[in-house]
N, C-alpha and C positions, 0 to 999 in steps of 0.2 A: 781160526784162519789168521795167518800172519801176513802183514803187508810190509813192504819196504819201498822207500822212495828211489825212483830211477831217474829223476830229473824231468824238466819240461812239464811240470805239473802232472806227472804220471806216477801212479802207484801200481806195484805188481804183487801178486800173491805167490806163495811157494809153489802153487800148481800151474803157474804160467799165465794166469789171467791178469789183465791189467785194467786199471781204472784211470781214465784220463779226464781231467776237469775241463769243462767248457766255460767260457766267460759268461757270467751272469751279473745282473745289476744287484748292487748291494741292497736295494730296497726290496728285493724278492727273498731275502734271507729271513730265517726265523730268529727269535730271540737267542736261542742257544747257539746258532751258527754265528750270529753277530758277536756274541760274547767270546766265542772261541777265536774268531778272526781278530778281535782286539788283542787277545793274548799273543797270537802269532806276530801281529804287527809290532807289539811292544818288544818282543824278543829281538826282531830285526833292527829296531831303532836302538836298543841298548847295545847291540853288537857294534854300533858305530863309535862307542866310547866317547860320547859328547861331553862337553864341559858343564852341562846342566842336567838336572834330573827330569825325566819324562815319566809321567804316570797316566793311567787311564782315568779320564775325568768321570765324575759321578754326576748323575742328574740331580739337580738341586730342587727340592720340592718346597722348601721354606724360603720365604723372602728375606733377604738380608736387609737390615735396617741400620741406618746411622743412629748415633745417640739422639740427634734432633728428631728423627723420625720416630724413635721409640718414645720420646717425650710427647710428641704430638699424638701418638696413637692412643694416649689415655683418654682422648676425647671420644665419647660414645658414638657421636655422629660419624666421625672419621673411621672408626672401626667398622661400623655398619656399611659405610660406603666402600671400604676396601674389601670387605668380605663379599660384596656383590660383583666385584670385577671379574670378568670372564675372558678378557683378551689383552688389555693394556696394563703394563706395569707389574706383571706377575711373571714367575718363571715360565720358560717355554714349555717345560714338561707339564705344568699345570694348565696352560692354554690347551695343549693337546688333550689332556684329561677332560677339560670342560667341553671341548668339541666332541669327544667320544660320548660323553653323557648326553649332550644335545642330540647326537645322531641316534643313540639308543632310544631316547624319548620319541624322536620322530619315527623310528622304525616300529616302536611299540604302538604308536598312534595309527600308522599305516596298517599294521597287523590287525589292530582292533577293528578298523574300518573294513578290512578284507574279510575278517571273520563275520562281521555283521552282514556283509553282502552275501557271503556264502550261506549263512543261516537263512537269510531272506529267500535266496534262490532255492534252498532245500525245502522250505515250507511251501513255497509256491508249487514246486514240483510234486510235493506230497499231496497238496490239495487237488492238483490236476489228475494225479493217479487215482486218488480216492473218488473223484467225480466220475472218471472213466470206469472205475470198477463198479460203482452202483448203477450207472446208466447202462452198462453192458449186461448186468445180471438181473435187471428189474423185470418181473414176470408181467405178461400181458393180462389185463383184466377186463371185466365187463363184456359187452357185446363183441368186442374185437377178439376175445379169447374163444368165444363160441362160434363165431363165423369165420375165423381165420383172417379177419381183416377185410373180407370181400363183401360184407353186407348181406350175405344170404347163407342158407344152410347147404353144406356140401352134399353132393349126390351120394346115395348109398354105394358102398363098394370102393369108394375112393380112399386112399391111404389116410387122409386126414380125418376121415369120419370114424375110423376105428382105432386111432392112435393119438397120443398126445404129442404135440410138437416139441421137439427137443429144445431145452433152454440153451441160449447162446453161451459159449465158453469164453470166459474172461481170462486173458493172458496174465493179468496181474494178481490173480487170486492166490498165488503162492508167494507173493512178495510181502514182506513185513509192512504192516500198515502203520508206519511211524516215520517221521522225518529222519534222514541220514545227516548227522551233524559232522562238522569238520574233524578229520582225523589229525590229531596233533603230532602223531609219530613222525610224519615226514616234514615237519616244520623246519628242522635243522637242515634237511637236504634241500629244501626249497631255497634257503638262503645261500647255499653253495659253500658252506663253511667246511674247513678241513679240521678234523679232530683226531689226533693220534696220541697214543700213550708211549710209544717207543719208536726207535729208528726202524725196527723191522716192520712197522705198520705203514711206513712210507713206501711208495713205489721206488723202483731202483734209481730212476733218474733224479728223484728228490733226495735220496739218502746218500748218494755218493759224495757230495760235497761235505756233508756233516761227518761222514766216516773219515774222509781225508783230513779234515781239520782236526778231528780228535786224535788221529794217528800222528800226522805231522812229523817233525824231526825229533829224535830222541832228546836232543839238547833242549828243545822247546818244552817237552814234557817234564824234564827235570826242573826247568824254570817254573812251571806251573806248580810243581810240588813244593819248591822252595818258597813260593809266594803264599803258601798256606792252603794247599789242596785239601787238607783235612780241617781247615778252619770253618767258622760259621759262614764266611763269605763263599768258600768253595762249595759248601753244602747247599747254599742258596742257589748257586749257578746250576746245580743239577736239577733244580725245579723249574728252570726256564722253559718256556713253551717251545714246542716244535712247530707250532702253527706259523704260517707266513705272517709277517708284519706288513700291514699296509702302510703306505706313505704317511709319515708323521709330519705333516705340514699344517700349520694353523689355518683355520678357515679364512680369517681376515687376510692373511698374506696371500693365500691362493686366489681369493676373489680379486684382490688388487692386481696381482700379476696377470691374471687372465684378462682383466679389463684393459690394462695397458697394452697387452699384446693384441687385443681385438680392436681397440679404438684409438690407440695413441702412438703407434710406431712412427707415424709421420708428423707428429706434433713437435714443433720446434721447442727445445729446452724443456723436455718432459719433467725433469727433476730440479730445474733451476727457476722456472717461472713461478711467480707467486700464486697463491690459491686463496679461496674464500675461507677465512678462519671460522666463520659461523657454520658453513656447510660441512667443513671437516670435523668440527666439534660435534655436530649432529650425527655424522656417520660414526664417529668414535663412540658416542654414547649408545647408539643402536647396537653396534657390535658388542659393547661391553655389558649390555644387559641381556644378551642372547638372542636379539632379533635376527631373523634369517634375512639379512640384507642382500638384495639382488642388485648388483651394479650393472647398469646398462648404458646405452649411448647417451642417455639424458644426463648422466653424471659427468662432471668435468674431469678430464684426464689429469689436470694439475691438482685437483682436490684429492683424487685417488692416490696420486704419487705422493702428495704430502701426508696422507693417512698412512701409507706404507712406511715412509720415513719415520713418522711418529711411533709406529709400532716397534720398529727396530731400535729407535733411540731410547724408548722407555723400558726396554727389557732390563731387568735388574742384573742379569748376567749376560755377558757378550755371547754372540753366536759362536765365536772361536773361544773356548774356555780359557780362563786365566792361567790354568796349569800348563797349557800348551803355547802360551804367547811367546816365550823365548824360542821354542822349537820352530814356530812358524817364521820368526824373524831369521833364524839360522838358514832357512831355505834360500834366502837371497844370496848366500855365499856359495851355493851349488849351481851347477849348470847341466844342461842337457838331460840325458836319460837318468842320471843320478838324482837330479833335482826332482824329476817326475816321480821316481820310485819313492823318494823320501816323502814327498807330499802325499802320495797315495797311502803310505803307512800312517801318516799323521791323520788323514781323513778317516782311516779305519778306527782310530782311537776315539773319535767323536761319539757322543751319545746318539742314538738313532734319530731323535727329534732334531738335534743340531745338524746332523749330517744331511737329513732329508730337506730341511729348511734351507740350508746353505746351497744345496744343489738346485732347488727351485729358484732361489734368488739369483744365483750365477747364470742359470739358464735364461732368466728374464734379461739380465744385463747384457749377455752376449747377443740376444735377439735385438735388443734396443740398439746396440752398437752397430749391428749389421745394416741398420736403416739410417745411419748417421749421415751418409753422403747423398748429395743430389743425384738423381738418376734420370734417364730418358725413357719415357713410356713407349708403348707400341705404336703410337701415332705421333712420335717425335715431340711430345709435350714434356716439359720439364717437371719432374716430381721432386718437390723439396724434401730434403732429409731432415732428421730431427736434431742434427748437429751435436748429438750426445756421444762423443768418443770417450775412450778410457781416460783421456787426459782432462776431460771436462766434468767428471763426476764430482758432485759436491762433497 
């Protein structure tokens, strides 16, 4: 079946059928869809014939070190301390990997506890059925069997005098007398995971975007070939997952943002007022060793804001990659819809963890700014704003 582009994000087949793309969040795309979207965005940016080179940034898994840091790393204690870091001072992609490992560990622990509870319930149910089985089929003995339980001899001619009382029938006698253990075959279904091997395994609504991105414009396809469609990099991309990617936001950053939104939107000077260095250092150490820190109303908003700034400041690579720094500066020379489209294409080029983290951070800053001004409550009381406008960010 052949598709051709008819404009307005619509593709049509030779048989007259059309596929129209609906807006979706970039966080709902799979690895393969995001990779293909990056290639399309790069094509449109290179069409602008800019004075600088634009490339797709790659996630950096190894920490870059200066000469001084390399010299210091010869210390055994420093090496051990650095290897234990799970959140601060390491690449963003490594933070996400550490969070995933922590989540897998917690899920395995919950699964183990669930299995133990299921096993315990199964054994108790087996014991109850076994007790019911033996109690229901136990024959009457002694005088009760001879007298029918009435204490005397039955009169001649009565049915019970010439026949044996039928044994009670137990409903469980055909059931297997063994505990039923947990069936592991449905474990993946319980988690709600999506596992597919090809586009055809996806439902129609999920596969249309990927089909359209793979078809795209003929010129874009030629660009992909010229960039090495048959190279090892191209072959690697064919192995990318079709499973949805969940938001790749570091746990420490998500906890800090949620705490500020829940407890600090009306706190004056959220990111400017000083904090307790001792409390911030303790929070940092807890996150860095993998403790499941729960930030609540007892934690100071200024401490949490300082922790958030430390996390961003200590990242070895900036949230907006160095490869795209000139490109983002160029956005200041554009205006209106052209600027928005240009920035959209640049954001498509970001690695998923950078893109998702940037979105979460900008969402927080926009929410904080919306509470900057003083307001009047429902009972004419004055509600102070946080005074944190875009012009006051540190």
